LUMLO-681556 format. One record per residue: residue number from 0; residue in three letters; x, y, z of N, C-alpha, C in turn. Coordinates in Angstrom, 3 decimals. Layout:
<pts>
PT   i  aa       nu       nv       nw      cau      cav      caw       cu       cv       cw
PT NUM ALA        X        Y        Z        X        Y        Z        X        Y        Z
...
</pts>
This chain:
<pts>
PT   i  aa       nu       nv       nw      cau      cav      caw       cu       cv       cw
PT   0 UNK   10.109   11.550    3.602    9.334   12.166    2.544   10.103   12.194    1.231
PT   1 UNK   11.402   11.975    1.281   12.170   11.968    0.047   11.889   10.714   -0.768
PT   2 UNK   11.298    9.713   -0.128   11.015    8.457   -0.800    9.922    8.617   -1.847
PT   3 UNK    8.895    9.423   -1.563    7.787    9.591   -2.485    8.226   10.249   -3.799
PT   4 UNK    8.958   11.385   -3.792    9.402   11.950   -5.063   10.334   11.005   -5.827
PT   5 UNK   11.186   10.314   -5.100   12.081    9.361   -5.753   11.290    8.251   -6.426
PT   6 UNK   10.255    7.767   -5.760    9.408    6.720   -6.332    8.702    7.218   -7.585
PT   7 UNK    8.201    8.446   -7.533    7.525    8.999   -8.705    8.475    9.158   -9.892
PT   8 UNK    9.664    9.631   -9.640   10.638    9.805  -10.719   11.018    8.454  -11.317
PT   9 UNK   11.275    7.475  -10.465   11.623    6.150  -10.969   10.466    5.515  -11.726
PT  10 UNK    9.240    5.768  -11.291    8.073    5.238  -11.998    7.959    5.846  -13.390
PT  11 UNK    8.179    7.153  -13.479    8.125    7.805  -14.785    9.221    7.280  -15.708
PT  12 UNK   10.417    7.094  -15.167   11.496    6.533  -15.978   11.173    5.117  -16.438
PT  13 UNK   10.575    4.337  -15.568   10.196    2.969  -15.937    9.138    2.980  -17.032
PT  14 UNK    8.159    3.879  -16.905    7.123    3.977  -17.942    7.717    4.397  -19.276
PT  15 UNK    8.653    5.329  -19.232    9.287    5.787  -20.474   10.092    4.668  -21.123
PT  16 UNK   10.812    3.907  -20.331   11.611    2.827  -20.909   10.725    1.708  -21.436
PT  17 UNK    9.619    1.432  -20.749    8.690    0.404  -21.237    8.054    0.846  -22.547
PT  18 UNK    7.663    2.113  -22.616    7.000    2.586  -23.837    7.946    2.571  -25.022
PT  19 UNK    9.215    2.842  -24.800   10.174    2.794  -25.897   10.435    1.363  -26.333
PT  20 UNK   10.464    0.455  -25.383   10.764   -0.937  -25.703    9.579   -1.634  -26.365
PT  21 UNK    8.373   -1.337  -25.938    7.214   -2.057  -26.435    6.295   -1.196  -27.299
PT  22 UNK    6.596    0.056  -27.479    5.748    0.932  -28.272    4.379    1.147  -27.645
PT  23 UNK    4.325    1.362  -26.334    3.060    1.541  -25.622    2.414    2.866  -26.010
PT  24 UNK    1.123    2.922  -25.799    0.336    4.124  -26.035    0.484    5.059  -24.835
PT  25 UNK    0.923    6.311  -25.076    1.132    7.261  -23.985   -0.176    7.618  -23.290
PT  26 UNK   -1.264    7.654  -24.053   -2.553    7.985  -23.448   -2.949    6.927  -22.422
PT  27 UNK   -2.768    5.674  -22.772   -3.083    4.594  -21.842   -2.172    4.657  -20.624
PT  28 UNK   -0.889    4.940  -20.843    0.046    5.020  -19.727   -0.306    6.154  -18.772
PT  29 UNK   -0.706    7.291  -19.308   -1.059    8.407  -18.428   -2.342    8.109  -17.653
PT  30 UNK   -3.316    7.456  -18.296   -4.545    7.089  -17.588   -4.244    6.089  -16.477
PT  31 UNK   -3.395    5.114  -16.784   -3.028    4.122  -15.771   -2.220    4.760  -14.641
PT  32 UNK   -1.358    5.710  -14.980   -0.577    6.413  -13.957   -1.501    7.236  -13.059
PT  33 UNK   -2.533    7.831  -13.661   -3.499    8.596  -12.867   -4.229    7.686  -11.896
PT  34 UNK   -4.653    6.518  -12.372   -5.337    5.566  -11.494   -4.383    5.091  -10.398
PT  35 UNK   -3.142    4.804  -10.757   -2.157    4.377   -9.767   -1.912    5.431   -8.713
PT  36 UNK   -1.852    6.685   -9.126   -1.659    7.784   -8.186   -2.868    7.913   -7.258
PT  37 UNK   -4.064    7.753   -7.813   -5.285    7.814   -7.004   -5.296    6.693   -5.965
PT  38 UNK   -4.922    5.498   -6.393   -4.886    4.364   -5.467   -3.868    4.621   -4.357
PT  39 UNK   -2.683    5.096   -4.723   -1.651    5.363   -3.722   -2.114    6.431   -2.728
PT  40 UNK   -2.776    7.474   -3.231   -3.267    8.537   -2.351   -4.342    8.014   -1.401
PT  41 UNK   -5.252    7.183   -1.902   -6.304    6.647   -1.032   -5.734    5.693    0.010
PT  42 UNK   -4.759    4.899   -0.392   -4.136    3.990    0.568   -3.456    4.794    1.671
PT  43 UNK   -2.699    5.816    1.308   -2.011    6.625    2.309   -2.994    7.367    3.209
PT  44 UNK   -4.061    7.881    2.620   -5.036    8.645    3.393   -5.789    7.757    4.382
PT  45 UNK   -6.045    6.517    4.020   -6.830    5.627    4.876   -5.978    4.697    5.734
PT  46 UNK   -4.694    4.614    5.460   -3.834    3.681    6.171   -3.636    4.066    7.635
PT  47 UNK   -3.398    5.328    7.920   -3.096    5.757    9.285   -4.273    5.517   10.227
PT  48 UNK   -5.499    5.938    9.886   -6.610    5.656   10.809   -6.856    4.156   10.998
PT  49 UNK   -6.720    3.387    9.929   -6.924    1.943   10.046   -5.842    1.311   10.914
PT  50 UNK   -4.629    1.787   10.780   -3.537    1.256   11.589   -3.742    1.591   13.064
PT  51 UNK   -4.212    2.808   13.349   -4.505    3.176   14.738   -5.605    2.296   15.320
PT  52 UNK   -6.661    2.079   14.551   -7.750    1.221   15.003   -7.243   -0.196   15.267
PT  53 UNK   -6.437   -0.684   14.372   -5.878   -2.035   14.490   -5.012   -2.163   15.746
PT  54 UNK   -4.124   -1.195   15.975   -3.249   -1.251   17.142   -4.024   -1.129   18.446
PT  55 UNK   -5.076   -0.312   18.457   -5.912   -0.207   19.654   -6.675   -1.503   19.916
PT  56 UNK   -7.130   -2.132   18.863   -7.886   -3.375   19.002   -6.994   -4.494   19.534
PT  57 UNK   -5.771   -4.561   19.030   -4.841   -5.615   19.439   -4.227   -5.297   20.798
PT  58 UNK   -4.297   -4.036   21.208   -3.679   -3.566   22.447   -2.170   -3.789   22.391
PT  59 UNK   -1.575   -3.244   21.357   -0.141   -3.412   21.118    0.555   -2.070   21.273
PT  60 UNK    1.558   -2.034   22.117    2.406   -0.856   22.266    3.794   -1.231   21.768
PT  61 UNK    4.187   -0.691   20.614    5.500   -1.047   20.095    6.603   -0.541   21.018
PT  62 UNK    7.736   -1.206   21.015    8.841   -0.724   21.848    9.271    0.673   21.380
PT  63 UNK    9.697    1.505   22.314   10.033    2.886   21.941   11.229    2.980   21.000
PT  64 UNK   12.173    2.091   21.119   13.374    2.146   20.288   13.743    0.757   19.773
PT  65 UNK   13.077    0.304   18.703   13.549   -0.970   18.165   14.934   -0.753   17.561
PT  66 UNK   15.718   -1.780   17.560   17.062   -1.621   17.008   16.956   -1.162   15.564
PT  67 UNK   17.882   -0.346   15.147   17.833    0.254   13.816   18.345   -0.689   12.743
PT  68 UNK   17.932   -1.922   12.830   18.261   -2.862   11.773   16.960   -3.530   11.352
PT  69 UNK   17.003   -4.165   10.226   15.796   -4.779    9.682   15.272   -5.877   10.605
PT  70 UNK   16.164   -6.569   11.294   15.755   -7.639   12.193   14.891   -7.106   13.348
PT  71 UNK   15.220   -5.929   13.867   14.421   -5.322   14.930   13.004   -5.034   14.472
PT  72 UNK   12.852   -4.521   13.257   11.529   -4.230   12.718   10.756   -5.513   12.416
PT  73 UNK   11.457   -6.538   11.976   10.800   -7.821   11.712   10.285   -8.420   13.014
PT  74 UNK   11.065   -8.297   14.085   10.629   -8.818   15.388    9.382   -8.098   15.876
PT  75 UNK    9.327   -6.773   15.708    8.152   -6.004   16.116    6.940   -6.415   15.279
PT  76 UNK    7.136   -6.548   13.969    6.023   -6.961   13.103    5.549   -8.362   13.450
PT  77 UNK    6.479   -9.256   13.759    6.111  -10.616   14.140    5.301  -10.627   15.435
PT  78 UNK    5.727   -9.842   16.407    5.001   -9.779   17.679    3.584   -9.238   17.468
PT  79 UNK    3.457   -8.228   16.615    2.144   -7.659   16.315    1.256   -8.686   15.627
PT  80 UNK    1.788   -9.378   14.652    1.011  -10.391   13.944    0.635  -11.546   14.868
PT  81 UNK    1.557  -11.927   15.738    1.282  -13.010   16.692    0.142  -12.634   17.624
PT  82 UNK    0.148  -11.394   18.112   -0.942  -10.945   18.983   -2.267  -10.896   18.223
PT  83 UNK   -2.206  -10.530   16.941   -3.425  -10.455   16.141   -4.038  -11.826   15.946
PT  84 UNK   -3.216  -12.798   15.633   -3.714  -14.141   15.345   -4.141  -14.847   16.623
PT  85 UNK   -3.364  -14.715   17.695   -3.690  -15.391   18.950   -4.836  -14.722   19.693
PT  86 UNK   -5.046  -13.439   19.453   -6.110  -12.712   20.142   -7.381  -12.712   19.315
PT  87 UNK   -7.931  -11.554   19.137   -9.164  -11.383   18.383   -8.815  -11.267   16.900
PT  88 UNK   -9.121  -12.279   16.121   -8.769  -12.286   14.695   -9.504  -11.193   13.926
PT  89 UNK  -10.648  -10.736   14.444  -11.380   -9.660   13.776  -10.593   -8.354   13.764
PT  90 UNK   -9.661   -8.197   14.693   -8.805   -7.009   14.687   -7.985   -6.945   13.400
PT  91 UNK   -7.640   -8.093   12.864   -6.863   -8.162   11.632   -7.761   -8.157   10.403
PT  92 UNK   -8.881   -8.849   10.477   -9.754   -9.026    9.318  -10.542   -7.757    8.990
PT  93 UNK  -11.072   -7.082    9.998  -11.920   -5.907    9.750  -11.191   -4.778    9.019
PT  94 UNK   -9.968   -4.388    9.412   -9.285   -3.351    8.628   -8.989   -3.786    7.191
PT  95 UNK   -8.707   -5.072    6.995   -8.480   -5.555    5.636   -9.746   -5.457    4.796
PT  96 UNK  -10.885   -5.780    5.392  -12.159   -5.667    4.665  -12.439   -4.219    4.286
PT  97 UNK  -12.205   -3.297    5.223  -12.433   -1.877    4.924  -11.467   -1.397    3.844
PT  98 UNK  -10.247   -1.886    3.870   -9.283   -1.522    2.835   -9.712   -2.005    1.468
PT  99 UNK  -10.259   -3.194    1.409  -10.746   -3.731    0.135  -11.900   -2.894   -0.385
PT 100 UNK  -12.780   -2.454    0.511  -13.939   -1.661    0.093  -13.531   -0.341   -0.557
PT 101 UNK  -12.506    0.333   -0.012  -12.153    1.606   -0.641  -11.257    1.426   -1.859
PT 102 UNK  -10.739    0.233   -2.085   -9.944   -0.022   -3.290  -10.756   -0.596   -4.447
PT 103 UNK  -11.931   -1.137   -4.183  -12.728   -1.790   -5.230  -12.981   -0.914   -6.457
PT 104 UNK  -13.414    0.345   -6.308  -13.664    1.154   -7.510  -12.405    1.347   -8.359
PT 105 UNK  -11.264    1.510   -7.706  -10.030    1.711   -8.464   -9.563    0.425   -9.137
PT 106 UNK   -9.804   -0.706   -8.496   -9.439   -1.983   -9.115  -10.262   -2.203  -10.372
PT 107 UNK  -11.541   -1.846  -10.315  -12.398   -1.971  -11.492  -11.894   -1.076  -12.623
PT 108 UNK  -11.435    0.122  -12.292  -10.922    1.026  -13.307   -9.626    0.508  -13.928
PT 109 UNK   -8.770   -0.086  -13.129   -7.532   -0.702  -13.651   -7.895   -1.833  -14.609
PT 110 UNK   -8.899   -2.618  -14.272   -9.328   -3.704  -15.157   -9.916   -3.156  -16.453
PT 111 UNK  -10.727   -2.099  -16.350  -11.337   -1.499  -17.557  -10.276   -0.943  -18.495
PT 112 UNK   -9.264   -0.307  -17.945   -8.207    0.279  -18.775   -7.189   -0.757  -19.264
PT 113 UNK   -7.240   -1.965  -18.697   -6.296   -3.034  -19.025   -4.854   -2.574  -18.815
PT 114 UNK   -4.633   -1.971  -17.636   -3.317   -1.425  -17.318   -2.263   -2.516  -17.117
PT 115 UNK   -2.660   -3.673  -16.677   -1.690   -4.718  -16.381   -1.570   -5.767  -17.478
PT 116 UNK   -2.124   -5.475  -18.640   -1.988   -6.411  -19.768   -0.703   -6.216  -20.525
</pts>
């Protein structure tokens, strides 16, 4: 949980440094930050149920103790992806489609505000 506050602080520092370097409008930055926060909250809120559905569909039980190195996590992710592709591909596609549906309104708002220009 310490990662989220750290990410927010670093994001604010990045916005401040960008605005000083390029003379950005603070109002636009705050609106874009609000949209970004909304998107992050919706992704987090919807990610866990979608992940559970996905794992049940693929019938994947992760190992109880993957090695505490990045390679162990990559192996688990590879095995999960391999089962998804070799098995029922809809297990992978359906959660992605649902994720796109709940992100569409926020993507439109990012485009309207021209946050990435």
